[in-house]
C-alpha positions, 0 to 999 in steps of 0.5 A: 383553403389548402393546408401546406405540408412541410416536408418532414425530413429536414426535422429528422437530422435536428431530432437525431442531433438533439437525441444524441446531445441528450444521450451525451449530456445524460451520460455526463450527468450519470458519472458517479460521485466518488468518496474514497475513505483511506485510513491509516494502519487499519488491520482487516481483523479490526472490523466486525464485518470481518468477524471481530467480536470484540469491537462493533463497526456499524458504519463500516459494516454498512458499506460492506452489507450494502456492497462488496467486502474483499477478503484479500486486499493487499498492499504492495509496500506496507509503509504509509508513504509508498502505499499511498503513492501506489494507490494514487498512481496505480503503479508499484513503488519502483515506477512511481518513485516512492519506495521509502517512508518520508520520501517526496512524491513527484506531484508532476506525475500522472494520478487518478485525481488529475485524470478525473479533474481533467475530465470534469470532476471536482476533486478534493482531499481532506486529512492526512497527506504523507507524501511531502510535496504539495498536493496536485490534481485537486481543486481544493485540499485541506490536509495535515502534513506528515502524521498530523496532530491528534488534537488541534491539527494545523491544516494546509489549504491551496492559498497557504504557502507550502514548504516541502517537508525534509529533515532540514526543513521540518520546522518550517514545513510544519508551521503555518496553515490554519489551526482547527480546534478539536479532535483530529478525526472529527474536525477533518470529517466536519471540514469534508461534510461542510465542503459537500454542503456549502462549497462543491459545484453541484453541476459537476461530479465530485471525487472526495478523498477523506484520509483519517489519521486513526487508527495510527498511534498515538492513542489519544481519542476523545475522553468519551472513548476512555471507558470503551472496552475498559473492563473487557479482556480481549482474547490474545492472538495465538502467536502473541508469544511466538519465539520464532524458533525452528521457523526462520533463520536466526539472523531474521529471528533477532530482528523479529525480536526487536519488533516485539511489543515490549520493546517498541519505543512507543510503549516505553512508558507503559512498560515502565509503569506496568513493571513498577506496578508488578515487581518481578513480572515475567516477560510473557506476563508483561507482554500480555498486560501490555497487549491488553492496554494497547489493543484497547487503545487501538480499538478506541481509535477504530471506533472513532473512525467508524463514528466519523464514517457514519457522519459522512454516510448519513449526510450522503443519504440525507442529501440525496447523494447516496444513490449516485456515489461510489463509496470505498473504504480502505487503508494504506496497509494492515497491521500486526495486532500482537500476531507473532508478538509484533506491533507494526506493519512492515513484515510481509505476514498476513496481518500487515499485508491485508487491509480492509476493502469495502465498496458500495454503489447502489444499483450497480454493486449488489449488496452482501457480497464477499470476494475471495480473490486477491486485489492490490492497491494498484487496482484502485486507480484503474477502478475509479477511472473505469467507473468515471468512464475514462480510459485506463492509461497503459502504464498503470500496473493495476486492474479495474475491479469493476468487473468483479464488483458487478459480477462479470469477472472472478479475479484480476490476478493469481498472485500479488507482488510485494517489495518493502525497501525500508531496511535498517537495524530493525527491519530487513528488505523484503521481496515476495509473492503471495498466491492463493495458497502459498507465500514466498518471502526473500530477505536480500539484504540479510548478512551471510546466506540469503534468507527465505521463508515459504508458507502454506497459507491453507494448512498454516494460516498463522505462518508458523512453519517455514517450508523453504529448507525442508527437503520434501518441499524442494519442488514447491520451493522451485515452483514458487521461486520461478513464479517470483522471478516471472512476477519481478519481470512482469512488474518491471522491478529493477531488482537483480538478485542472482539467487532469485534467478538461480535458486538451486545452488548457493549463488552469490554476488560480489560488488566492486567498483573500478573507476577511471577506465573507459571499459571499467568493470563496475561489478562482477560475480560468480555463480556456482552453476548454470550462470546463463539462467540468471545472466540472461535476466541480468542482461535484460535488466541492464538493457532496460535500465541503461540502454546502450551504456553497459554490456554484460561480459563473460569472464573466465570459466572453469569447471562449474564456475563462471565469472562475469562482469558489467562493462561500461561502454561510455566515459561515465562510470556506474557509481555503486553506493555503499549502502547497496546490499550484496544481492542487488546491483541496479536499483533506483536508490542504489546506483546512479549513472 
């Protein structure tokens, strides 16, 4: 009997389709899990993998040793709320709408958890949530509002009623939820591990955000940490007793002194006790004793973070999830641990500007790498989307670090932008640029002449010598000023400071409000030389912020002076708030139309 042979070609399309389907499903299955651990106020220097010999952080060192450690991970705005918003959105403060502490985050905007969730990730959030509004883009969350309590925290989950925190609603907003007995950091980590063990959908990749509260004060770790470092003398930073003389203008020095350790309200009881125990103690000796107490308290909190990170890493290994999970450890900002006499995070000096950044992904990122170029919080969102195989939205302002992590790129930026908005009695506003070798800081809201600091980070890493007013550094000053101007334009920050645009002379701006006229001049000013250089940028910013609504007009000119004004082209009037500093005209928080 003759065997019938079926033609082979009908099977080929089916085989090809099956192959493509297999490849597609395999690619989907290979999307990495993501674990982002985002602590609070963790100074880069407070990890042993960054060279600290006074405290050992074996779990965090493990991430560094099995992946990459970044030497220059920088925050764009060193305060909890705005720094976290920048990381979530991949955008600077002026673009994501969160410029100040305790400012409500607009949860309707695009974030990387939303994009991951939409693509099939199961997204979760555990720990501190300091963005006031209800978390969005998460399948599940277990969060503490605002700072959270160090012990027996109240956590809020999706089924709990949510009231946004505000000064008027703080009592109602913080009540409710579910109380968990125990130390904050430990119980939150337990919740995260239990979710991984019992609640996650194993058919989906996960993105878990774990936000420990420590090492943010108060210093109230579990009792078993009380003896840690008790009899150890911690070396003091070289600048602990910095008097700021000859380095910065007196107006800024006065503000700096108000931020010294011995004047911080959080240490009021400590100071009284030490003064009582040591009658007649000198100011410097008081500072030294207070430093020893607070640095040990801080390190105890760091140890508590490391211990809980170890639990999570151990579970990933035991469960077989380790090889498929991208792990990132960082913090919202760094912290001054006595440097320049400070205990805070808000200045643009190196210690609060730098936070740790450790990244591990077995098989993708080679172990024991140290990277030296600058990266920024706005780079986190693009990086996570890139590893998830998703396109990076064009309006994200950061860069994916995947090329650096996998050895294909050397750097993603030559400079990093910083804008700290939270000025008041104890802090000035700060706008600055950091390059690989220098840093320029502008204090636009200071009274009197505009104030500047310029540092050589190579020869003066402690930032003790302000080069800005030294005649021999005029060229360097102008070069750095120009780089700052260009960077402001690049990031689209609606900052208009004439002295940012024209540094060579003492430019000044006088704000005025006139109402009731169709062509009301709402602001005017005088530049002492070459007004066109910065008027061009002012016109550019006005057109961007108020298209077709205002016009920049030239006034009378005489000699070296040139008057100018902003003309309103509509019936409405640009209302200029009284809290606007003399160097800024148009900014989201200063002007409404």
